[in-house]
Gaussian input, Z-matrix of N, CA and C with variables (Angstrom, degrees):
# hf/3-21g

backbone

0 1
 N
 C     1     B1
 C     2     B2     1     A1
 N     3     B3     2     A2     1     D1
 C     4     B4     3     A3     2     D2
 C     5     B5     4     A4     3     D3
 N     6     B6     5     A5     4     D4
 C     7     B7     6     A6     5     D5
 C     8     B8     7     A7     6     D6
 N     9     B9     8     A8     7     D7
 C    10    B10     9     A9     8     D8
 C    11    B11    10    A10     9     D9
 N    12    B12    11    A11    10    D10
 C    13    B13    12    A12    11    D11
 C    14    B14    13    A13    12    D12
 N    15    B15    14    A14    13    D13
 C    16    B16    15    A15    14    D14
 C    17    B17    16    A16    15    D15
 N    18    B18    17    A17    16    D16
 C    19    B19    18    A18    17    D17
 C    20    B20    19    A19    18    D18
 N    21    B21    20    A20    19    D19
 C    22    B22    21    A21    20    D20
 C    23    B23    22    A22    21    D21
 N    24    B24    23    A23    22    D22
 C    25    B25    24    A24    23    D23
 C    26    B26    25    A25    24    D24
 N    27    B27    26    A26    25    D25
 C    28    B28    27    A27    26    D26
 C    29    B29    28    A28    27    D27
 N    30    B30    29    A29    28    D28
 C    31    B31    30    A30    29    D29
 C    32    B32    31    A31    30    D30
 N    33    B33    32    A32    31    D31
 C    34    B34    33    A33    32    D32
 C    35    B35    34    A34    33    D33
 N    36    B36    35    A35    34    D34
 C    37    B37    36    A36    35    D35
 C    38    B38    37    A37    36    D36
 N    39    B39    38    A38    37    D37
 C    40    B40    39    A39    38    D38
 C    41    B41    40    A40    39    D39
 N    42    B42    41    A41    40    D40
 C    43    B43    42    A42    41    D41
 C    44    B44    43    A43    42    D42
 N    45    B45    44    A44    43    D43
 C    46    B46    45    A45    44    D44
 C    47    B47    46    A46    45    D45
 N    48    B48    47    A47    46    D46
 C    49    B49    48    A48    47    D47
 C    50    B50    49    A49    48    D48
 N    51    B51    50    A50    49    D49
 C    52    B52    51    A51    50    D50
 C    53    B53    52    A52    51    D51
 N    54    B54    53    A53    52    D52
 C    55    B55    54    A54    53    D53
 C    56    B56    55    A55    54    D54
 N    57    B57    56    A56    55    D55
 C    58    B58    57    A57    56    D56
 C    59    B59    58    A58    57    D57
 N    60    B60    59    A59    58    D58
 C    61    B61    60    A60    59    D59
 C    62    B62    61    A61    60    D60
 N    63    B63    62    A62    61    D61
 C    64    B64    63    A63    62    D62
 C    65    B65    64    A64    63    D63
 N    66    B66    65    A65    64    D64
 C    67    B67    66    A66    65    D65
 C    68    B68    67    A67    66    D66
 N    69    B69    68    A68    67    D67
 C    70    B70    69    A69    68    D68
 C    71    B71    70    A70    69    D69
 N    72    B72    71    A71    70    D70
 C    73    B73    72    A72    71    D71
 C    74    B74    73    A73    72    D72
 N    75    B75    74    A74    73    D73
 C    76    B76    75    A75    74    D74
 C    77    B77    76    A76    75    D75
 N    78    B78    77    A77    76    D76
 C    79    B79    78    A78    77    D77
 C    80    B80    79    A79    78    D78
 N    81    B81    80    A80    79    D79
 C    82    B82    81    A81    80    D80
 C    83    B83    82    A82    81    D81
 N    84    B84    83    A83    82    D82
 C    85    B85    84    A84    83    D83
 C    86    B86    85    A85    84    D84
 N    87    B87    86    A86    85    D85
 C    88    B88    87    A87    86    D86
 C    89    B89    88    A88    87    D87
 N    90    B90    89    A89    88    D88
 C    91    B91    90    A90    89    D89
 C    92    B92    91    A91    90    D90
 N    93    B93    92    A92    91    D91
 C    94    B94    93    A93    92    D92
 C    95    B95    94    A94    93    D93
 N    96    B96    95    A95    94    D94
 C    97    B97    96    A96    95    D95
 C    98    B98    97    A97    96    D96
 N    99    B99    98    A98    97    D97
 C   100   B100    99    A99    98    D98
 C   101   B101   100   A100    99    D99
 N   102   B102   101   A101   100   D100
 C   103   B103   102   A102   101   D101
 C   104   B104   103   A103   102   D102
 N   105   B105   104   A104   103   D103
 C   106   B106   105   A105   104   D104
 C   107   B107   106   A106   105   D105
 N   108   B108   107   A107   106   D106
 C   109   B109   108   A108   107   D107
 C   110   B110   109   A109   108   D108
 N   111   B111   110   A110   109   D109
 C   112   B112   111   A111   110   D110
 C   113   B113   112   A112   111   D111
 N   114   B114   113   A113   112   D112
 C   115   B115   114   A114   113   D113
 C   116   B116   115   A115   114   D114
 N   117   B117   116   A116   115   D115
 C   118   B118   117   A117   116   D116
 C   119   B119   118   A118   117   D117
 N   120   B120   119   A119   118   D118
 C   121   B121   120   A120   119   D119
 C   122   B122   121   A121   120   D120
 N   123   B123   122   A122   121   D121
 C   124   B124   123   A123   122   D122
 C   125   B125   124   A124   123   D123
 N   126   B126   125   A125   124   D124
 C   127   B127   126   A126   125   D125
 C   128   B128   127   A127   126   D126
 N   129   B129   128   A128   127   D127
 C   130   B130   129   A129   128   D128
 C   131   B131   130   A130   129   D129
 N   132   B132   131   A131   130   D130
 C   133   B133   132   A132   131   D131
 C   134   B134   133   A133   132   D132
 N   135   B135   134   A134   133   D133
 C   136   B136   135   A135   134   D134
 C   137   B137   136   A136   135   D135
 N   138   B138   137   A137   136   D136
 C   139   B139   138   A138   137   D137
 C   140   B140   139   A139   138   D138
 N   141   B141   140   A140   139   D139
 C   142   B142   141   A141   140   D140
 C   143   B143   142   A142   141   D141
 N   144   B144   143   A143   142   D142
 C   145   B145   144   A144   143   D143
 C   146   B146   145   A145   144   D144
 N   147   B147   146   A146   145   D145
 C   148   B148   147   A147   146   D146
 C   149   B149   148   A148   147   D147
 N   150   B150   149   A149   148   D148
 C   151   B151   150   A150   149   D149
 C   152   B152   151   A151   150   D150
 N   153   B153   152   A152   151   D151
 C   154   B154   153   A153   152   D152
 C   155   B155   154   A154   153   D153
 N   156   B156   155   A155   154   D154
 C   157   B157   156   A156   155   D155
 C   158   B158   157   A157   156   D156
 N   159   B159   158   A158   157   D157
 C   160   B160   159   A159   158   D158
 C   161   B161   160   A160   159   D159
 N   162   B162   161   A161   160   D160
 C   163   B163   162   A162   161   D161
 C   164   B164   163   A163   162   D162
 N   165   B165   164   A164   163   D163
 C   166   B166   165   A165   164   D164
 C   167   B167   166   A166   165   D165
 N   168   B168   167   A167   166   D166
 C   169   B169   168   A168   167   D167
 C   170   B170   169   A169   168   D168
 N   171   B171   170   A170   169   D169
 C   172   B172   171   A171   170   D170
 C   173   B173   172   A172   171   D171
 N   174   B174   173   A173   172   D172
 C   175   B175   174   A174   173   D173
 C   176   B176   175   A175   174   D174
 N   177   B177   176   A176   175   D175
 C   178   B178   177   A177   176   D176
 C   179   B179   178   A178   177   D177
 N   180   B180   179   A179   178   D178
 C   181   B181   180   A180   179   D179
 C   182   B182   181   A181   180   D180
 N   183   B183   182   A182   181   D181
 C   184   B184   183   A183   182   D182
 C   185   B185   184   A184   183   D183
 N   186   B186   185   A185   184   D184
 C   187   B187   186   A186   185   D185
 C   188   B188   187   A187   186   D186
 N   189   B189   188   A188   187   D187
 C   190   B190   189   A189   188   D188
 C   191   B191   190   A190   189   D189
 N   192   B192   191   A191   190   D190
 C   193   B193   192   A192   191   D191
 C   194   B194   193   A193   192   D192
 N   195   B195   194   A194   193   D193
 C   196   B196   195   A195   194   D194
 C   197   B197   196   A196   195   D195
 N   198   B198   197   A197   196   D196
 C   199   B199   198   A198   197   D197
 C   200   B200   199   A199   198   D198
 N   201   B201   200   A200   199   D199
 C   202   B202   201   A201   200   D200
 C   203   B203   202   A202   201   D201
 N   204   B204   203   A203   202   D202
 C   205   B205   204   A204   203   D203
 C   206   B206   205   A205   204   D204
 N   207   B207   206   A206   205   D205
 C   208   B208   207   A207   206   D206
 C   209   B209   208   A208   207   D207
 N   210   B210   209   A209   208   D208
 C   211   B211   210   A210   209   D209
 C   212   B212   211   A211   210   D210
 N   213   B213   212   A212   211   D211
 C   214   B214   213   A213   212   D212
 C   215   B215   214   A214   213   D213
 N   216   B216   215   A215   214   D214
 C   217   B217   216   A216   215   D215
 C   218   B218   217   A217   216   D216
 N   219   B219   218   A218   217   D217
 C   220   B220   219   A219   218   D218
 C   221   B221   220   A220   219   D219
 N   222   B222   221   A221   220   D220
 C   223   B223   222   A222   221   D221
 C   224   B224   223   A223   222   D222
 N   225   B225   224   A224   223   D223
 C   226   B226   225   A225   224   D224
 C   227   B227   226   A226   225   D225
 N   228   B228   227   A227   226   D226
 C   229   B229   228   A228   227   D227
 C   230   B230   229   A229   228   D228
 N   231   B231   230   A230   229   D229
 C   232   B232   231   A231   230   D230
 C   233   B233   232   A232   231   D231
 N   234   B234   233   A233   232   D232
 C   235   B235   234   A234   233   D233
 C   236   B236   235   A235   234   D234
 N   237   B237   236   A236   235   D235
 C   238   B238   237   A237   236   D236
 C   239   B239   238   A238   237   D237
 N   240   B240   239   A239   238   D238
 C   241   B241   240   A240   239   D239
 C   242   B242   241   A241   240   D240
 N   243   B243   242   A242   241   D241
 C   244   B244   243   A243   242   D242
 C   245   B245   244   A244   243   D243
 N   246   B246   245   A245   244   D244
 C   247   B247   246   A246   245   D245
 C   248   B248   247   A247   246   D246
 N   249   B249   248   A248   247   D247
 C   250   B250   249   A249   248   D248
 C   251   B251   250   A250   249   D249
 N   252   B252   251   A251   250   D250
 C   253   B253   252   A252   251   D251
 C   254   B254   253   A253   252   D252
 N   255   B255   254   A254   253   D253
 C   256   B256   255   A255   254   D254
 C   257   B257   256   A256   255   D255
 N   258   B258   257   A257   256   D256
 C   259   B259   258   A258   257   D257
 C   260   B260   259   A259   258   D258
 N   261   B261   260   A260   259   D259
 C   262   B262   261   A261   260   D260
 C   263   B263   262   A262   261   D261
 N   264   B264   263   A263   262   D262
 C   265   B265   264   A264   263   D263
 C   266   B266   265   A265   264   D264
 N   267   B267   266   A266   265   D265
 C   268   B268   267   A267   266   D266
 C   269   B269   268   A268   267   D267
 N   270   B270   269   A269   268   D268
 C   271   B271   270   A270   269   D269
 C   272   B272   271   A271   270   D270
 N   273   B273   272   A272   271   D271
 C   274   B274   273   A273   272   D272
 C   275   B275   274   A274   273   D273
 N   276   B276   275   A275   274   D274
 C   277   B277   276   A276   275   D275
 C   278   B278   277   A277   276   D276
 N   279   B279   278   A278   277   D277
 C   280   B280   279   A279   278   D278
 C   281   B281   280   A280   279   D279
 N   282   B282   281   A281   280   D280
 C   283   B283   282   A282   281   D281
 C   284   B284   283   A283   282   D282
 N   285   B285   284   A284   283   D283
 C   286   B286   285   A285   284   D284
 C   287   B287   286   A286   285   D285
 N   288   B288   287   A287   286   D286
 C   289   B289   288   A288   287   D287
 C   290   B290   289   A289   288   D288
 N   291   B291   290   A290   289   D289
 C   292   B292   291   A291   290   D290
 C   293   B293   292   A292   291   D291
 N   294   B294   293   A293   292   D292
 C   295   B295   294   A294   293   D293
 C   296   B296   295   A295   294   D294
 N   297   B297   296   A296   295   D295
 C   298   B298   297   A297   296   D296
 C   299   B299   298   A298   297   D297
 N   300   B300   299   A299   298   D298
 C   301   B301   300   A300   299   D299
 C   302   B302   301   A301   300   D300

   B1=1.4404
   B2=1.5253
   B3=1.3147
   B4=1.4680
   B5=1.5346
   B6=1.3343
   B7=1.4620
   B8=1.5269
   B9=1.3278
   B10=1.4624
   B11=1.5289
   B12=1.3456
   B13=1.4646
   B14=1.5307
   B15=1.3181
   B16=1.4687
   B17=1.5221
   B18=1.3292
   B19=1.4564
   B20=1.5280
   B21=1.3251
   B22=1.4622
   B23=1.5183
   B24=1.3271
   B25=1.4673
   B26=1.5225
   B27=1.3137
   B28=1.4671
   B29=1.5284
   B30=1.3249
   B31=1.4690
   B32=1.5233
   B33=1.3323
   B34=1.4639
   B35=1.5205
   B36=1.3196
   B37=1.4705
   B38=1.5272
   B39=1.3193
   B40=1.4620
   B41=1.5257
   B42=1.3307
   B43=1.4577
   B44=1.5033
   B45=1.3220
   B46=1.4699
   B47=1.5265
   B48=1.3257
   B49=1.4711
   B50=1.5399
   B51=1.3300
   B52=1.4592
   B53=1.5329
   B54=1.3137
   B55=1.4624
   B56=1.5164
   B57=1.3157
   B58=1.4640
   B59=1.5296
   B60=1.3251
   B61=1.4588
   B62=1.5351
   B63=1.3367
   B64=1.4584
   B65=1.5388
   B66=1.3285
   B67=1.4563
   B68=1.5320
   B69=1.3203
   B70=1.4734
   B71=1.5254
   B72=1.3215
   B73=1.4652
   B74=1.5281
   B75=1.3229
   B76=1.4680
   B77=1.5258
   B78=1.3232
   B79=1.4714
   B80=1.5306
   B81=1.3264
   B82=1.4665
   B83=1.5214
   B84=1.3442
   B85=1.4591
   B86=1.5257
   B87=1.3196
   B88=1.4674
   B89=1.5245
   B90=1.3037
   B91=1.4785
   B92=1.5259
   B93=1.3269
   B94=1.4559
   B95=1.5204
   B96=1.3220
   B97=1.4554
   B98=1.5169
   B99=1.3404
   B100=1.4493
   B101=1.5188
   B102=1.3167
   B103=1.4602
   B104=1.5324
   B105=1.3340
   B106=1.4664
   B107=1.5259
   B108=1.3335
   B109=1.4701
   B110=1.5133
   B111=1.3398
   B112=1.4657
   B113=1.5252
   B114=1.3332
   B115=1.4791
   B116=1.5256
   B117=1.3207
   B118=1.4654
   B119=1.5298
   B120=1.3152
   B121=1.4547
   B122=1.5369
   B123=1.3028
   B124=1.4677
   B125=1.5270
   B126=1.3082
   B127=1.4580
   B128=1.5344
   B129=1.3184
   B130=1.4691
   B131=1.5241
   B132=1.3057
   B133=1.4554
   B134=1.5347
   B135=1.3136
   B136=1.4519
   B137=1.5175
   B138=1.3016
   B139=1.4683
   B140=1.4975
   B141=1.2797
   B142=1.4458
   B143=1.5272
   B144=1.2634
   B145=1.4610
   B146=1.5142
   B147=1.3237
   B148=1.4544
   B149=1.5285
   B150=1.3070
   B151=1.4647
   B152=1.5171
   B153=1.3247
   B154=1.4508
   B155=1.5202
   B156=1.2962
   B157=1.4665
   B158=1.5262
   B159=1.2951
   B160=1.4676
   B161=1.5136
   B162=1.3184
   B163=1.4597
   B164=1.5303
   B165=1.3141
   B166=1.4519
   B167=1.5240
   B168=1.3167
   B169=1.4591
   B170=1.5144
   B171=1.3219
   B172=1.4598
   B173=1.5298
   B174=1.3226
   B175=1.4695
   B176=1.5339
   B177=1.3296
   B178=1.4609
   B179=1.5228
   B180=1.3242
   B181=1.4640
   B182=1.5204
   B183=1.3109
   B184=1.4682
   B185=1.5229
   B186=1.3142
   B187=1.4497
   B188=1.5315
   B189=1.3205
   B190=1.4667
   B191=1.5236
   B192=1.3092
   B193=1.4508
   B194=1.5184
   B195=1.3274
   B196=1.4578
   B197=1.5221
   B198=1.3103
   B199=1.4624
   B200=1.5168
   B201=1.3316
   B202=1.4564
   B203=1.5198
   B204=1.3171
   B205=1.4581
   B206=1.5237
   B207=1.3189
   B208=1.4531
   B209=1.5213
   B210=1.3159
   B211=1.4635
   B212=1.5126
   B213=1.3069
   B214=1.4593
   B215=1.5177
   B216=1.3178
   B217=1.4430
   B218=1.5286
   B219=1.3241
   B220=1.4632
   B221=1.5187
   B222=1.3150
   B223=1.4511
   B224=1.5262
   B225=1.3372
   B226=1.4763
   B227=1.5218
   B228=1.3192
   B229=1.4638
   B230=1.5062
   B231=1.3328
   B232=1.4538
   B233=1.5184
   B234=1.3286
   B235=1.4686
   B236=1.5253
   B237=1.3162
   B238=1.4580
   B239=1.5239
   B240=1.3263
   B241=1.4539
   B242=1.5229
   B243=1.3125
   B244=1.4645
   B245=1.5170
   B246=1.3440
   B247=1.4564
   B248=1.5307
   B249=1.3272
   B250=1.4589
   B251=1.5179
   B252=1.3348
   B253=1.4618
   B254=1.5334
   B255=1.3206
   B256=1.4650
   B257=1.5291
   B258=1.3067
   B259=1.4620
   B260=1.5224
   B261=1.3452
   B262=1.4651
   B263=1.5147
   B264=1.3304
   B265=1.4506
   B266=1.5121
   B267=1.3225
   B268=1.4610
   B269=1.5239
   B270=1.3255
   B271=1.4712
   B272=1.5312
   B273=1.3252
   B274=1.4678
   B275=1.5171
   B276=1.3384
   B277=1.4483
   B278=1.5278
   B279=1.3146
   B280=1.4651
   B281=1.5307
   B282=1.3364
   B283=1.4518
   B284=1.5296
   B285=1.3439
   B286=1.4579
   B287=1.5304
   B288=1.3335
   B289=1.4835
   B290=1.5236
   B291=1.3292
   B292=1.4736
   B293=1.5228
   B294=1.3419
   B295=1.4653
   B296=1.5306
   B297=1.3228
   B298=1.4646
   B299=1.5210
   B300=1.3218
   B301=1.4846
   B302=1.4984
   A1=110.93
   A2=117.89
   A3=121.14
   A4=109.71
   A5=116.75
   A6=119.78
   A7=110.74
   A8=117.28
   A9=120.99
   A10=110.79
   A11=116.29
   A12=120.03
   A13=111.54
   A14=116.50
   A15=120.09
   A16=111.24
   A17=116.68
   A18=119.45
   A19=110.34
   A20=117.10
   A21=120.71
   A22=112.26
   A23=116.57
   A24=120.43
   A25=110.74
   A26=116.33
   A27=120.00
   A28=110.02
   A29=117.18
   A30=121.32
   A31=110.50
   A32=117.21
   A33=120.48
   A34=109.73
   A35=116.14
   A36=120.62
   A37=110.86
   A38=116.62
   A39=120.41
   A40=111.61
   A41=116.15
   A42=119.83
   A43=113.40
   A44=116.38
   A45=121.21
   A46=110.87
   A47=116.65
   A48=121.68
   A49=110.58
   A50=118.05
   A51=120.01
   A52=114.93
   A53=117.01
   A54=120.15
   A55=113.51
   A56=117.33
   A57=121.22
   A58=109.68
   A59=117.91
   A60=120.38
   A61=113.17
   A62=117.26
   A63=119.39
   A64=110.88
   A65=116.56
   A66=119.94
   A67=110.75
   A68=115.89
   A69=119.14
   A70=111.50
   A71=117.06
   A72=120.07
   A73=110.00
   A74=116.73
   A75=121.58
   A76=110.62
   A77=117.01
   A78=120.58
   A79=109.99
   A80=117.42
   A81=120.87
   A82=111.97
   A83=115.91
   A84=120.12
   A85=111.24
   A86=116.50
   A87=120.37
   A88=111.75
   A89=117.02
   A90=120.22
   A91=110.42
   A92=116.87
   A93=120.39
   A94=111.98
   A95=117.08
   A96=119.54
   A97=116.59
   A98=118.18
   A99=118.59
   A100=112.14
   A101=116.40
   A102=121.17
   A103=109.98
   A104=116.21
   A105=119.10
   A106=110.92
   A107=116.60
   A108=119.65
   A109=109.84
   A110=117.88
   A111=120.86
   A112=110.71
   A113=116.18
   A114=120.42
   A115=110.88
   A116=116.44
   A117=120.07
   A118=111.76
   A119=116.81
   A120=121.23
   A121=110.41
   A122=116.87
   A123=121.86
   A124=112.02
   A125=118.27
   A126=121.98
   A127=111.97
   A128=117.99
   A129=123.77
   A130=112.87
   A131=117.24
   A132=121.58
   A133=109.63
   A134=115.06
   A135=120.55
   A136=107.74
   A137=116.66
   A138=121.16
   A139=110.17
   A140=113.66
   A141=118.98
   A142=106.84
   A143=115.65
   A144=120.85
   A145=107.09
   A146=115.65
   A147=119.54
   A148=113.25
   A149=117.45
   A150=119.90
   A151=109.46
   A152=115.92
   A153=119.83
   A154=110.75
   A155=114.63
   A156=122.40
   A157=108.59
   A158=115.36
   A159=120.68
   A160=108.61
   A161=115.04
   A162=120.12
   A163=108.72
   A164=114.53
   A165=121.26
   A166=107.92
   A167=116.63
   A168=121.43
   A169=107.92
   A170=114.69
   A171=120.94
   A172=109.46
   A173=116.43
   A174=120.50
   A175=113.30
   A176=118.28
   A177=121.32
   A178=113.58
   A179=116.33
   A180=120.27
   A181=114.14
   A182=116.41
   A183=119.44
   A184=110.93
   A185=117.00
   A186=122.79
   A187=110.69
   A188=115.26
   A189=121.58
   A190=108.78
   A191=118.45
   A192=122.23
   A193=107.54
   A194=115.60
   A195=121.57
   A196=110.77
   A197=116.33
   A198=121.69
   A199=108.16
   A200=116.30
   A201=119.21
   A202=110.20
   A203=114.41
   A204=122.70
   A205=107.57
   A206=114.97
   A207=121.32
   A208=108.45
   A209=115.98
   A210=121.24
   A211=107.44
   A212=115.34
   A213=121.16
   A214=109.10
   A215=116.51
   A216=121.93
   A217=108.88
   A218=117.81
   A219=120.50
   A220=114.03
   A221=117.90
   A222=119.92
   A223=112.67
   A224=116.67
   A225=121.15
   A226=107.51
   A227=117.36
   A228=121.85
   A229=113.23
   A230=117.77
   A231=120.17
   A232=112.77
   A233=116.51
   A234=121.17
   A235=111.07
   A236=115.64
   A237=120.78
   A238=107.99
   A239=114.06
   A240=121.16
   A241=107.68
   A242=117.07
   A243=123.68
   A244=108.49
   A245=116.27
   A246=121.41
   A247=109.01
   A248=116.34
   A249=122.73
   A250=107.99
   A251=116.95
   A252=120.77
   A253=110.10
   A254=113.66
   A255=121.61
   A256=106.95
   A257=116.84
   A258=121.18
   A259=109.99
   A260=117.16
   A261=120.69
   A262=112.45
   A263=115.26
   A264=121.44
   A265=115.22
   A266=117.65
   A267=120.34
   A268=110.17
   A269=116.84
   A270=119.14
   A271=112.09
   A272=117.05
   A273=119.52
   A274=111.19
   A275=116.95
   A276=120.01
   A277=110.10
   A278=116.77
   A279=119.42
   A280=111.26
   A281=115.74
   A282=119.75
   A283=110.32
   A284=116.97
   A285=120.24
   A286=111.20
   A287=115.66
   A288=118.95
   A289=110.76
   A290=117.32
   A291=119.42
   A292=111.42
   A293=116.91
   A294=119.45
   A295=111.03
   A296=116.30
   A297=120.32
   A298=112.04
   A299=116.42
   A300=119.49
   A301=112.67
   D1=-39.89
   D2=179.87
   D3=-62.52
   D4=-43.30
   D5=179.95
   D6=-62.91
   D7=-42.88
   D8=179.99
   D9=-61.29
   D10=-42.94
   D11=178.87
   D12=-65.48
   D13=-40.96
   D14=179.93
   D15=-64.32
   D16=-41.43
   D17=178.45
   D18=-66.83
   D19=-38.01
   D20=176.84
   D21=-63.07
   D22=-37.09
   D23=176.75
   D24=-70.04
   D25=-36.11
   D26=176.71
   D27=-65.28
   D28=-35.49
   D29=175.58
   D30=-60.75
   D31=-39.81
   D32=177.15
   D33=-61.09
   D34=-46.37
   D35=178.78
   D36=-59.52
   D37=-39.26
   D38=179.07
   D39=-64.46
   D40=-33.57
   D41=176.29
   D42=-73.10
   D43=-36.63
   D44=-179.28
   D45=-76.40
   D46=-35.79
   D47=-177.03
   D48=-123.34
   D49=63.20
   D50=-174.15
   D51=-65.95
   D52=-17.41
   D53=-178.43
   D54=-105.76
   D55=15.79
   D56=-178.13
   D57=-85.16
   D58=108.04
   D59=-176.06
   D60=-65.06
   D61=-32.62
   D62=-179.61
   D63=-68.81
   D64=-36.63
   D65=176.91
   D66=-62.68
   D67=-45.82
   D68=-178.91
   D69=-70.68
   D70=-29.67
   D71=173.39
   D72=-63.53
   D73=-42.62
   D74=176.46
   D75=-61.96
   D76=-46.50
   D77=179.26
   D78=-58.47
   D79=-46.87
   D80=179.10
   D81=-60.10
   D82=-42.43
   D83=179.23
   D84=-63.17
   D85=-43.85
   D86=179.11
   D87=-66.70
   D88=-38.68
   D89=177.51
   D90=-63.84
   D91=-39.45
   D92=-178.83
   D93=-70.19
   D94=-29.79
   D95=-172.87
   D96=-103.35
   D97=-5.19
   D98=-173.02
   D99=-144.95
   D100=116.31
   D101=176.13
   D102=-65.59
   D103=-36.06
   D104=178.87
   D105=-63.99
   D106=-41.68
   D107=177.17
   D108=-62.22
   D109=-46.72
   D110=-179.88
   D111=-56.56
   D112=-42.01
   D113=179.94
   D114=-61.13
   D115=-49.82
   D116=-178.55
   D117=-67.16
   D118=-40.10
   D119=-179.20
   D120=-62.73
   D121=-40.84
   D122=-178.28
   D123=-66.30
   D124=-21.38
   D125=-179.80
   D126=-76.08
   D127=-17.26
   D128=178.89
   D129=59.66
   D130=30.46
   D131=178.60
   D132=-77.90
   D133=130.98
   D134=176.61
   D135=-108.32
   D136=127.05
   D137=-178.76
   D138=-130.35
   D139=137.65
   D140=170.01
   D141=-122.95
   D142=138.74
   D143=-178.65
   D144=-131.20
   D145=118.94
   D146=-174.59
   D147=-105.15
   D148=-4.24
   D149=-179.49
   D150=-157.93
   D151=163.81
   D152=177.25
   D153=159.74
   D154=-159.81
   D155=177.43
   D156=-113.68
   D157=143.43
   D158=179.21
   D159=-135.74
   D160=130.99
   D161=174.96
   D162=-92.60
   D163=127.48
   D164=-178.97
   D165=-121.55
   D166=128.59
   D167=174.59
   D168=-97.93
   D169=102.89
   D170=-175.99
   D171=-94.17
   D172=140.80
   D173=-176.31
   D174=-63.27
   D175=-30.50
   D176=-179.53
   D177=-101.41
   D178=-35.27
   D179=-172.66
   D180=-98.17
   D181=-8.45
   D182=-178.64
   D183=80.75
   D184=-153.59
   D185=-175.80
   D186=-82.66
   D187=126.74
   D188=178.14
   D189=-126.75
   D190=132.98
   D191=170.62
   D192=-106.66
   D193=114.41
   D194=-173.89
   D195=-119.81
   D196=153.99
   D197=170.24
   D198=-77.57
   D199=148.25
   D200=174.66
   D201=-138.65
   D202=155.27
   D203=173.60
   D204=-138.53
   D205=139.99
   D206=178.20
   D207=-116.46
   D208=128.33
   D209=172.90
   D210=-108.43
   D211=126.74
   D212=177.70
   D213=-105.11
   D214=149.25
   D215=-176.48
   D216=-112.48
   D217=111.06
   D218=-174.51
   D219=-61.55
   D220=-27.02
   D221=-179.39
   D222=-76.40
   D223=-12.74
   D224=178.75
   D225=-144.60
   D226=97.43
   D227=-174.83
   D228=-66.41
   D229=-13.69
   D230=179.33
   D231=-92.79
   D232=-1.09
   D233=-175.15
   D234=-111.98
   D235=132.27
   D236=173.60
   D237=-149.66
   D238=159.48
   D239=179.40
   D240=-119.59
   D241=125.10
   D242=-179.49
   D243=-113.13
   D244=124.59
   D245=-178.03
   D246=-122.65
   D247=127.84
   D248=175.47
   D249=-103.48
   D250=137.36
   D251=178.90
   D252=-138.28
   D253=161.72
   D254=174.95
   D255=-131.98
   D256=150.09
   D257=179.47
   D258=-61.82
   D259=138.07
   D260=180.00
   D261=-57.86
   D262=139.13
   D263=176.18
   D264=81.28
   D265=1.56
   D266=-178.93
   D267=-91.77
   D268=160.92
   D269=174.98
   D270=-58.26
   D271=-32.12
   D272=177.81
   D273=-63.83
   D274=-41.38
   D275=178.49
   D276=-64.19
   D277=-42.97
   D278=179.40
   D279=-62.53
   D280=-37.56
   D281=178.31
   D282=-63.77
   D283=-44.24
   D284=178.88
   D285=-63.30
   D286=-41.49
   D287=179.81
   D288=-63.73
   D289=-33.09
   D290=179.53
   D291=-63.90
   D292=-27.33
   D293=177.44
   D294=-70.63
   D295=-31.51
   D296=-178.45
   D297=-76.95
   D298=-20.27
   D299=-175.85
   D300=-76.78

């Protein structure tokens, strides 16, 4: 499922930046090296995902699984805001607060 979502997000990028040679170089490289990528790419599925959970391996805090939300700005397709959060009072929140200190 993660691979399918990632390929769908890459399809969005291909639509937004159809003339980006580096993007198409990446697509060609992935197609050459991965049957799974070829399968998902051929389906032409477009996916956008604006929220979820993300595991981050931090050099000081170790492994953290955080909630995230992405806000996209329609007036600028290259601009988005990504926010990671942790539930209040949890060890994850305390770990994040320690980074701010």
